[in-house]
C-alpha positions in Angstrom: 127.9 73.6 -68.0 125.7 72.2 -70.6 123.5 74.1 -72.4 120.9 73.4 -74.9 121.6 73.7 -78.8 119.5 73.0 -81.5 121.1 71.8 -84.3 120.5 74.0 -87.9 116.8 74.2 -89.4 117.3 72.9 -92.7 119.3 69.8 -91.1 116.5 69.7 -88.9 114.1 69.1 -91.4 115.8 66.7 -93.5 116.0 64.6 -90.0 112.3 65.0 -89.8 111.9 63.7 -93.1 113.5 60.3 -92.4 111.0 60.0 -90.3 112.0 60.6 -86.6 110.6 64.0 -85.8 112.3 67.3 -85.4 115.7 66.3 -83.7 116.8 68.6 -81.2 120.4 68.3 -79.9 120.0 68.2 -76.1 122.5 69.5 -74.7 126.5 70.6 -76.2 128.7 68.5 -74.2 131.9 70.1 -72.7 135.5 69.7 -74.1 137.0 67.8 -71.4 134.2 65.1 -71.7 134.6 64.7 -75.2 137.1 62.4 -75.3 135.6 60.0 -73.0 132.9 59.9 -75.4 134.4 59.8 -78.9 135.6 56.8 -77.3 132.4 55.9 -75.9 131.5 56.4 -79.8 133.8 54.4 -81.3 133.2 51.4 -78.7 129.8 51.5 -80.2 130.6 51.9 -83.7 132.5 48.3 -83.4 129.8 46.7 -81.4 126.2 48.5 -83.1 127.9 49.1 -86.4 127.5 52.8 -88.7 123.7 53.0 -86.5 126.0 54.2 -83.4 125.5 57.3 -84.5 122.1 58.0 -83.5 123.0 57.2 -79.8 126.0 59.6 -80.1 125.1 62.2 -82.3 124.8 64.8 -79.3 128.6 64.1 -78.5 129.6 64.0 -81.9 128.0 67.0 -83.2 129.5 68.6 -79.7 132.9 68.4 -81.4 132.7 70.0 -84.1 130.9 72.7 -81.8 134.2 73.2 -80.1 136.3 72.3 -83.2 138.7 75.7 -82.5 139.6 74.4 -79.0 140.1 70.8 -79.4 143.7 69.1 -79.1 144.6 67.5 -83.3 144.5 64.4 -81.8 141.0 64.6 -81.0 140.4 66.0 -84.5 142.5 63.1 -85.9 140.4 60.1 -84.4 137.0 62.0 -84.7 137.4 62.4 -88.6 139.5 58.7 -88.6 136.0 57.2 -86.8 133.2 59.2 -88.8 135.0 58.1 -92.4 134.8 54.7 -91.1 131.3 54.8 -89.6 130.0 55.8 -93.3 132.6 53.4 -95.1 131.1 50.8 -93.5 127.4 52.5 -93.8 128.1 52.3 -97.4 129.4 48.6 -97.7 126.2 47.4 -95.2 123.6 49.3 -98.0 123.3 47.3 -101.3 121.9 44.5 -100.1 119.3 46.7 -97.5 118.5 48.7 -101.1 117.6 45.5 -103.0 115.9 44.3 -100.3 111.7 44.9 -100.3 110.7 43.6 -97.5 112.8 46.4 -95.6 110.4 47.8 -93.2 109.8 51.6 -92.6 111.3 51.9 -89.2 114.2 49.9 -90.8 114.5 52.5 -93.5 113.9 55.6 -91.5 117.2 54.4 -89.5 119.1 53.9 -92.4 118.2 57.2 -93.8 118.9 59.5 -90.3 122.3 57.5 -90.3 123.0 58.2 -93.7 122.0 61.4 -93.2 123.8 61.9 -89.8 127.4 60.9 -91.0 127.4 63.0 -94.4 126.3 66.1 -92.1 129.1 65.3 -89.9 131.8 64.3 -91.7 130.9 67.6 -94.4 131.0 69.5 -91.5 134.4 68.6 -90.4 135.7 68.4 -93.3 134.7 72.6 -93.7 136.1 72.7 -90.2 138.9 71.4 -90.9 139.3 73.4 -94.4 139.1 76.4 -92.5 141.3 75.8 -90.4 143.9 74.9 -92.8 143.2 78.3 -94.8 143.9 80.3 -92.0 146.8 78.7 -90.8 147.9 79.1 -94.5 147.3 82.8 -94.1 149.4 83.0 -90.6 152.6 81.5 -91.6 153.6 84.1 -93.6 155.4 87.0 -91.4 154.7 90.4 -92.5 157.8 92.2 -94.2 157.2 92.5 -97.9 160.2 91.3 -99.5 162.0 89.4 -96.6 159.0 87.8 -95.3 159.9 83.8 -94.2 157.6 81.1 -94.0 157.4 79.3 -90.3 158.0 75.6 -90.0 154.8 73.2 -90.5 154.0 71.5 -87.2 154.3 67.8 -87.8 152.2 65.2 -87.4 148.4 65.2 -89.4 147.4 67.1 -92.3 144.8 67.9 -93.4 145.6 68.2 -96.8 146.5 64.2 -97.6 143.0 63.2 -95.6 140.7 65.0 -98.1 140.8 62.8 -100.6 139.9 59.7 -99.0 137.1 61.5 -97.2 135.8 62.9 -100.4 136.2 59.2 -102.0 134.2 58.0 -99.2 131.3 60.2 -99.7 131.1 59.2 -103.4 131.2 55.9 -102.6 127.8 56.4 -100.6 126.2 58.4 -103.0 127.0 56.2 -106.1 124.5 53.4 -104.5 120.8 53.6 -105.1 120.4 55.4 -101.7 117.3 57.6 -103.2 115.2 54.3 -102.1 115.8 55.1 -98.5 113.5 58.1 -99.4 109.6 58.2 -99.8 108.7 58.5 -103.2 112.7 57.9 -104.0 112.7 62.1 -104.0 116.3 63.0 -102.5 116.1 66.9 -101.2 118.0 69.8 -102.3 119.0 70.1 -98.9 120.8 67.1 -98.7 122.6 67.3 -101.9 123.9 71.0 -100.8 125.2 69.4 -97.9 127.3 67.1 -99.4 128.9 69.7 -102.2 129.0 72.5 -99.6 132.2 71.0 -98.7 133.3 70.5 -102.3 132.8 74.2 -102.7 134.7 75.2 -99.4 137.4 73.3 -100.6 137.7 74.8 -104.1 137.7 77.9 -102.1 141.4 77.2 -101.1 144.1 78.8 -103.3 146.5 75.5 -102.5 143.8 73.2 -104.5 145.3 74.5 -107.6 148.9 73.4 -106.8 149.7 70.4 -108.4 150.2 68.6 -105.3 146.6 68.7 -105.0 145.2 67.0 -108.3 143.9 64.1 -106.6 141.7 66.4 -104.4 140.3 68.4 -107.6 139.9 64.8 -109.5 138.2 63.6 -106.6 135.9 66.6 -105.9 135.1 66.7 -109.6 133.9 63.2 -109.7 131.5 63.8 -106.5 130.0 66.5 -107.8 129.5 64.8 -111.0 128.0 62.2 -109.4 125.5 64.8 -107.7 125.0 66.5 -111.2 124.2 62.8 -113.1 121.8 61.3 -110.8 120.8 63.8 -108.0 119.7 66.7 -110.2 122.2 69.0 -109.4 123.0 70.3 -112.8 121.1 73.7 -112.0 122.4 74.5 -109.2 125.6 73.5 -110.2 126.0 76.2 -112.8 125.1 78.8 -110.9 127.7 78.1 -108.1 130.3 77.8 -110.9 129.6 81.3 -111.7 129.4 82.4 -108.3 132.7 80.8 -107.5 134.5 82.3 -110.8 132.8 85.8 -109.9 134.4 85.8 -105.9 137.5 83.4 -106.2 139.7 84.3 -109.7 142.2 81.3 -109.2 139.3 78.4 -109.5 138.9 78.7 -113.8 141.5 76.0 -114.5 139.3 73.8 -111.7 136.2 74.9 -112.9 136.8 74.2 -116.2 138.4 70.4 -115.4 134.9 70.0 -113.4 132.8 70.8 -115.7 134.6 68.8 -118.7 134.6 66.0 -116.8 130.8 66.6 -116.1 130.4 66.9 -119.9 132.5 63.6 -121.0 133.1 60.9 -118.6 129.5 61.7 -116.9 127.4 62.8 -120.5 125.9 65.4 -118.9 126.4 67.9 -121.9 123.5 70.4 -120.4 125.9 71.4 -117.9 128.1 73.4 -120.8 125.0 75.1 -122.1 123.4 76.1 -118.4 126.6 77.6 -117.6 127.0 79.5 -120.3 123.6 80.7 -120.6 124.4 82.0 -117.0 127.0 84.1 -118.3 125.5 85.2 -121.3 122.8 86.6 -119.0 125.5 88.2 -116.8 125.4 92.3 -117.4 127.9 94.0 -119.6 127.9 96.8 -117.2 128.0 94.5 -114.0 131.0 92.7 -115.7 132.9 96.0 -116.5 133.0 96.7 -113.0 134.3 93.2 -111.4 137.6 92.9 -113.3 138.5 90.1 -110.9 135.3 88.3 -111.7 135.7 88.9 -115.5 139.3 87.6 -116.1 137.9 84.4 -114.2 135.0 84.0 -116.8 137.3 85.2 -119.7 139.8 82.8 -118.8 137.0 80.2 -117.5 135.6 80.5 -121.4 139.3 80.0 -123.6 140.5 77.4 -121.5 137.0 75.3 -121.4 136.7 75.9 -125.2 140.1 74.4 -124.9 139.2 70.9 -124.0 135.4 70.5 -125.0 134.8 72.6 -128.3 132.2 70.5 -130.1 129.8 70.6 -126.5 130.2 74.5 -126.3 129.5 74.8 -130.0 125.6 74.7 -129.8 125.7 77.4 -127.2 128.1 79.7 -128.9 124.8 82.4 -129.8 124.8 83.3 -126.0 127.9 84.7 -126.1 128.2 86.7 -128.9 126.9 90.1 -127.9 129.8 90.3 -125.1 131.3 91.3 -128.9 129.6 94.5 -128.4 129.8 94.8 -125.3 132.0 97.1 -122.9 135.0 94.6 -121.5 137.3 93.8 -123.4 138.5 91.1 -121.5 135.3 89.1 -122.6 135.4 90.5 -126.1 138.9 88.8 -126.3 137.3 85.4 -124.8 134.4 85.2 -127.1 136.9 85.6 -129.8 139.5 83.3 -128.6 136.3 80.7 -128.4 135.5 81.7 -132.2 139.0 80.5 -133.0 138.7 77.2 -131.4 135.3 76.5 -132.9 136.8 77.3 -136.7 140.1 75.5 -135.8 138.9 72.9 -133.7 134.7 72.0 -135.2 134.2 74.0 -138.4 137.5 72.8 -140.4 137.7 70.2 -143.2 136.1 69.5 -146.7 133.0 67.6 -145.3 131.1 70.4 -143.5 127.0 70.6 -144.6 126.0 73.7 -145.1 124.9 75.4 -141.6 128.0 74.5 -140.3 129.9 76.5 -143.4 127.5 79.5 -142.7 128.7 79.5 -138.9 132.1 79.5 -140.2 131.6 82.0 -142.1 129.6 83.7 -139.4 132.8 83.6 -137.2 135.1 85.0 -139.6 133.3 88.0 -140.5 133.4 88.8 -136.7 137.2 87.7 -136.1 137.5 90.3 -139.4 135.5 93.1 -137.8 137.4 93.2 -134.8 140.6 93.8 -136.4 139.8 97.3 -136.0 138.8 97.0 -132.5 139.1 100.4 -130.7 141.0 98.1 -128.0 144.6 97.8 -128.4 144.3 94.2 -126.4 141.5 93.3 -128.4 143.0 93.7 -131.6 146.1 91.9 -130.8 143.9 89.2 -129.2 142.5 88.8 -133.0 145.5 88.6 -134.3 147.0 85.6 -132.7 143.7 84.0 -133.3 144.3 84.2 -137.2 147.6 83.3 -136.4 146.3 80.0 -134.9 144.0 79.6 -137.8 146.3 79.9 -140.0 149.1 77.2 -138.6 145.8 75.2 -138.2 145.4 75.3 -141.9 141.6 76.0 -140.8 141.3 79.2 -143.2 139.6 79.0 -146.5 141.3 80.0 -148.8 138.8 82.5 -150.2 139.6 84.6 -147.2 143.4 84.2 -147.6 142.8 87.6 -150.1 141.0 89.8 -147.4 142.6 88.7 -144.1 146.4 89.2 -145.5 145.0 92.5 -146.7 143.5 93.5 -143.0 146.9 92.1 -141.6 149.2 94.8 -143.8 147.0 97.4 -142.6 147.6 96.6 -138.8 151.7 96.9 -140.0 150.8 100.7 -139.5 149.1 100.4 -135.8 150.3 102.7 -133.0 150.6 99.5 -130.9 153.9 97.5 -130.8 152.2 94.5 -129.6 150.0 94.9 -132.5 152.4 95.4 -135.2 154.3 92.6 -133.6 151.1 90.4 -133.8 150.5 91.6 -137.3 154.1 90.3 -138.5 153.9 87.2 -136.9 151.1 86.5 -138.4 152.1 87.9 -142.2 154.9 85.1 -141.4 152.5 82.4 -140.8 150.5 82.5 -143.7 153.9 82.6 -145.5 155.1 79.3 -144.2 151.5 77.9 -144.0 150.4 79.1 -148.0 148.7 76.6 -149.8 150.1 78.2 -153.3 154.0 77.4 -153.7 156.9 77.1 -151.8 158.5 80.2 -154.4 156.2 83.0 -153.9 157.5 85.9 -156.5 154.8 88.0 -158.2 157.2 88.6 -160.9 157.4 84.8 -161.3 154.0 83.9 -161.6 153.2 86.9 -164.1 154.0 84.8 -166.8 152.7 81.8 -166.2 149.3 83.3 -165.2 149.0 85.4 -168.4 149.9 82.1 -170.6 147.2 80.1 -168.3 144.5 82.9 -168.8 145.2 82.8 -172.5 144.9 79.4 -172.7 141.4 79.4 -170.6 140.2 82.0 -173.0 140.4 80.0 -176.1 139.1 76.4 -174.6 136.2 78.9 -173.5 135.6 79.9 -177.3 135.8 76.5 -178.8 133.6 75.0 -176.0 131.3 78.3 -176.7 131.3 77.4 -180.2 130.7 73.7 -179.9 127.7 74.2 -177.2 126.5 76.7 -179.8 126.0 74.5 -182.3 124.7 71.7 -180.6 122.1 73.7 -178.5 119.6 74.6 -181.1 116.0 74.9 -180.2 113.1 73.0 -181.8 112.0 77.0 -183.7 115.3 77.3 -184.6 115.5 73.9 -186.6 112.0 74.0 -188.3 113.1 77.8 -189.7 115.9 75.8 -191.7 113.0 73.4 -192.1 110.5 75.9 -194.1 111.8 76.4 -197.4 112.5 72.6 -198.2 108.8 71.9 -196.8 107.5 74.6 -198.8 109.3 73.2 -202.0 107.3 70.1 -200.9 103.5 71.2 -201.0 104.7 72.7 -204.5 105.9 69.3 -205.4 102.7 67.4 -204.2 100.7 70.3 -205.9 101.6 68.8 -209.4 101.2 65.3 -208.3 98.5 63.0 -209.5 96.0 62.0 -206.5 97.2 58.2 -207.5 100.9 59.4 -206.0 99.2 61.2 -203.4 97.3 58.5 -202.3 100.7 56.0 -201.7 101.6 57.8 -198.7 98.4 57.5 -196.5 98.6 55.4 -193.4 96.1 54.7 -191.1 95.7 55.8 -187.7 93.1 55.9 -184.8 94.2 59.1 -182.1 96.0 62.3 -182.7 98.5 61.9 -181.0 99.5 58.6 -183.0 98.8 61.1 -186.2 101.7 63.6 -184.7 103.7 60.6 -183.5 104.0 59.9 -187.4 104.4 63.4 -188.7 106.9 64.2 -186.4 109.0 61.0 -187.2 108.8 61.9 -190.9 110.0 65.6 -190.3 113.0 64.4 -188.7 113.8 62.1 -191.2 113.0 64.9 -193.9 110.3 63.0 -195.7 108.6 66.4 -195.8 105.6 65.1 -198.4 104.4 62.2 -196.6 104.2 64.7 -193.3 102.5 67.4 -195.1 100.0 64.5 -196.2 99.4 63.0 -192.9 98.8 66.7 -191.7 96.3 67.2 -194.3 94.1 63.6 -193.5 94.8 64.6 -190.0 93.1 68.2 -190.4 89.7 66.3 -191.9 89.5 63.4 -189.2 90.3 65.3 -185.8 89.0 68.5 -186.6 88.1 69.1 -183.0 91.8 69.2 -182.1 93.6 71.6 -181.6 96.3 70.8 -183.1 94.9 70.0 -186.6 92.8 73.0 -186.5 92.9 74.9 -189.4 91.9 78.6 -190.4 91.4 77.9 -193.9 92.3 75.6 -196.4 95.5 77.0 -197.9 99.2 76.1 -197.7 100.5 78.5 -194.6 97.2 76.4 -192.7 99.0 73.0 -193.4 102.5 74.8 -192.4 101.3 76.1 -189.3 100.1 72.0 -188.2 103.7 71.0 -189.0 105.2 73.5 -186.8 102.6 73.2 -183.8 103.3 69.6 -184.3 107.7 69.9 -185.0 107.8 72.4 -182.1 105.2 71.7 -179.1 105.3 68.3 -179.5 109.0 67.3 -179.7 110.0 70.3 -176.8 107.0 67.5 -174.4 108.9 64.5 -176.0 112.3 65.8 -174.9 111.7 67.2 -171.1 108.5 65.7 -169.8 107.4 67.6 -166.7 107.2 64.2 -164.6 110.3 62.9 -165.1 112.7 65.9 -165.9 113.6 68.2 -163.1 113.6 71.5 -164.0 117.6 72.0 -164.8 117.6 69.2 -166.6 119.2 69.4 -169.9 116.9 70.0 -172.3 118.3 67.1 -174.8 121.2 64.2 -174.5 123.3 66.2 -176.9 123.6 69.3 -174.5 124.2 66.4 -171.3 127.0 65.3 -173.7 128.7 68.4 -174.1 128.3 69.0 -170.5 130.1 66.4 -169.6 133.0 66.3 -172.5 136.6 65.8 -172.2 136.3 69.6 -173.5 134.1 70.2 -170.8 136.5 68.9 -168.1 139.9 70.5 -169.7 137.8 73.8 -169.4 137.0 73.5 -165.7 140.4 72.5 -164.5 142.1 75.2 -166.7 139.6 77.5 -164.7 141.0 76.2 -161.5 144.7 76.4 -162.6 143.8 80.0 -163.3 142.1 81.0 -160.4 145.3 79.1 -158.3 147.5 81.2 -159.9 145.5 84.6 -160.1 144.9 83.7 -155.9 149.0 83.4 -155.6 150.1 86.2 -157.7 147.7 88.5 -155.5 149.0 86.7 -152.5 152.6 87.5 -153.5 151.5 90.9 -154.1 150.4 91.4 -150.9 153.4 89.9 -149.1 155.4 92.0 -151.2 153.7 94.9 -150.2 154.0 94.0 -146.9 157.9 93.4 -146.9 158.3 97.2 -147.6 156.8 97.8 -144.6 158.3 95.9 -142.8 161.7 96.9 -143.7 161.2 100.1 -142.7 160.4 98.9 -139.6 164.1 96.8 -138.8 165.3 100.2 -136.7 162.3 100.2 -134.0 163.0 100.8 -130.5 160.9 98.2 -129.1 163.4 95.3 -129.0 160.2 92.6 -129.4 159.6 94.1 -133.2 162.8 94.4 -134.3 163.3 90.4 -133.5 160.1 89.6 -135.1 160.9 91.7 -138.0 163.8 89.5 -138.4 162.2 86.4 -137.6 159.7 87.5 -140.3 162.5 87.8 -143.4 164.0 84.9 -142.8 160.3 83.2 -143.0 160.2 85.3 -146.3 163.6 84.1 -147.7 163.3 80.3 -147.4 159.8 81.5 -149.9 161.7 83.2 -152.4 160.5 86.1 -152.5 162.2 88.4 -154.7 162.5 91.3 -152.1 163.5 89.5 -149.2 167.0 90.5 -150.0 165.9 93.8 -149.5 165.2 92.9 -145.7 168.5 90.8 -145.3 170.7 93.2 -146.0 169.1 96.0 -144.1 169.7 93.6 -141.2 173.6 93.8 -141.3 173.8 96.8 -139.3 171.6 95.4 -136.1 174.7 93.2 -135.7 175.9 96.5 -134.2 173.5 97.0 -131.8 173.5 97.5 -127.6 170.6 95.0 -127.2 172.2 91.3 -126.7 168.7 90.0 -127.8 168.8 91.8 -131.3 172.5 91.3 -132.3 172.0 87.2 -131.3 168.7 87.1 -133.4 171.1 88.7 -136.6 173.4 85.9 -135.9 170.9 83.7 -135.7 169.2 84.5 -138.1 172.0 84.2 -140.7 173.3 81.0 -139.6 169.4 79.8 -140.3 169.7 81.3 -143.6 173.0 80.3 -145.1 174.4 77.4 -142.6 170.8 75.1 -142.5 171.8 71.7 -143.0 170.5 70.3 -146.6 170.6 66.9 -147.8 173.0 68.1 -150.4 176.7 67.7 -150.5 179.0 69.6 -148.6 180.5 71.3 -151.9 177.3 71.9 -152.9 176.5 74.0 -149.3 179.9 75.6 -149.4 179.2 76.5 -153.1 175.4 77.9 -151.7 177.2 79.9 -148.8 179.5 81.4 -150.8 177.0 82.5 -153.4 174.5 83.8 -150.6 177.6 85.8 -149.0 178.8 87.1 -152.5 174.9 88.2 -153.2 175.2 90.3 -149.9 178.3 92.2 -151.5 177.3 93.4 -154.5 176.0 97.2 -154.5 177.1 97.2 -150.4 178.7 100.0 -148.8 181.7 100.1 -147.2 180.2 100.5 -143.6 177.4 97.5 -144.6 180.3 95.1 -145.6 181.8 95.9 -142.2 178.9 94.2 -140.4 178.8 91.1 -143.1 183.0 90.4 -141.7 181.4 90.8 -138.1 179.0 88.1 -138.9 181.0 86.2 -141.1 184.3 86.2 -138.0 181.4 85.0 -136.2 180.4 81.9 -137.8 184.5 81.7 -137.4 184.3 81.8 -134.4 181.9 79.4 -133.8 183.6 76.6 -136.0 180.8 76.7 -138.9 182.9 77.7 -141.9 184.2 73.9 -143.2 187.2 73.6 -144.6 185.0 72.7 -148.1 184.3 76.4 -147.7 187.9 77.6 -147.4 189.2 75.3 -150.3 186.7 76.4 -152.8 187.4 80.3 -152.1 190.9 79.7 -153.1 190.0 77.4 -156.1 187.9 80.5 -157.5 190.8 82.8 -156.3 193.5 81.0 -158.2 190.8 80.3 -161.2 190.8 76.7 -160.7 187.2 77.0 -160.9 185.8 78.9 -163.2 184.4 82.3 -162.2 183.5 85.8 -162.9 185.6 88.6 -162.4 182.6 89.8 -159.6 183.2 86.2 -158.2 186.9 86.1 -157.7 187.1 89.5 -156.1 183.7 88.5 -153.9 186.1 85.2 -152.7 189.2 87.7 -152.5 187.0 90.0 -149.6 185.6 86.2 -148.0 189.3 85.1 -147.7 190.2 88.4 -146.0 187.3 88.5 -143.4 187.6 84.8 -142.7 191.4 85.7 -142.1 190.8 88.1 -139.5 
């Protein structure tokens, strides 16, 4: 029985905008007629091309309407016909889209063909997707651990057809199809129609499987085309957030898609829109949606690993989450901050704004080392671990961060303690100071270099003080000689005075002459010119006399020497405010002594930082060594790994921890025992470039040191480790030969070394 059926309103509007009016499905045909109708459509497709859909839309829509009750073969044939029709239309369109003489009727016909093909193909894809999802849910029998999967039906498999469908639609969208629309404006409903099937495919958990990689790529490219060419950016941003909140498995899939849009399609703005949408989510709402929060957090962290530089400009919208209730979002934002520091804000070529941003990020990380949540404290330590391993932590931050980490060794959380130990080991392995970190060894060089720095500073200051003399001070030194010259002039005759007179036209020229004479210590001539200037230029401020006396002449000379000299050495229009007052000062600043002083200051600062760092590590060693016998196996393993690292850097207290590890060889935990034996093997049996005899000598020396002042119980522990070495063939004949040489005194050694050799031979023999 047939009946009237209206196509969805949104699509009806699409057809109406295409120019053929309100399209109504005249009738939905019964199932028994659909096979014949499909054959008719296939024949028309061969005869009329893709526009055959205009004549057979009722029958084709009826197939989708009865989809659940149709034979699989019919569905497969229908899909094949639709893909063929859409692909054929995509091949025919390019020349038509370039044809400026295309009539309105032809344009409308092609537009509706396009819309109908896309509608049918998208709806069919969603129907197949829903059917596959239900089949996946139904192929598992309930029954807990013993459930078994049903055998799959052989034949048509939708999973293998999805990629072709998506690529067909993508090919169509890459054409200039907007020319078919009036004013070249593609409706939002049409874009939602073709993107809807993509989002539907994403909802299926199987999209994350390795075999679905090609489908994920096809979906990302189709959506990328709509974002770039069809103004789908805002809608896609909102849809990304909605999908993350409802489907936890989609985080890595959407990261791949958004990264693709930002890189290959150049739509970096979509990243900012997505981050803005996340930033606008209410923190309280997120605290009630654990699955959604987890997906958002995963999305942010993985996206920062893919495109950190693109995310950087929008980081401010996420920072409010650091004060929010959701610890997962705090972890995500802190992890993203770490990626920014490592990938974007590292290196020596940073601008001032970038340095400020890096410092602000590091401040936030340091603040959350004391976060109330255990997981956040652990996360921050892991972030710092990555920053240190990538050598992205500024040297000035070493001291405060190490201090914070040492404090976390007392944390009540086992996980935090373990991460703190790992971070301290990374600090050691990636420290910028020296391969041998011992505060005792560094103290004496620091003292000597500090004294040398003090001496250099004193010498430099003396030279600087000798050179940098103000004009006032220089004048004060001249005054006695100038007064003496005045007294001599009083006794000379007027004829003698006249020989020193010169002709000048302006006060400035006269001042220059007087200044030059003062510089040459020609005080008599300078006094005579000053007296002449007082007569010639009475209106000038420099040569104004209060009374005719020696003191007035001295005042004129002082004004000329101090004021004129300062103006000549530092004119405001030629010299910046912070420029040296004269060439002598500048020469002092660039002298070899100044260069040596700068190098010495850097050396002392380096030794100071290294000494402080060594002290903090030694403080940490004392704390960590007491954690050797914690009940948590993971903590013990980290402690063992830490002492291996410490020993490689020559820290003096390392031997204490290495010796405390010995009893752990009897641990009932296999992981602990293996870690102890592996640690001693790395410490004493690691291959090196030294000769075999030198390596043997090093092994004997190290094992002997462990026996010094050790109790019988510790020596028994060492014997167990040595026996393990012998069983594994790690003890070479060269070691045995050297031990016998020491025992027989063929090789010179002390009595204690001979005694240790005897004990080691006994351990190896047993």
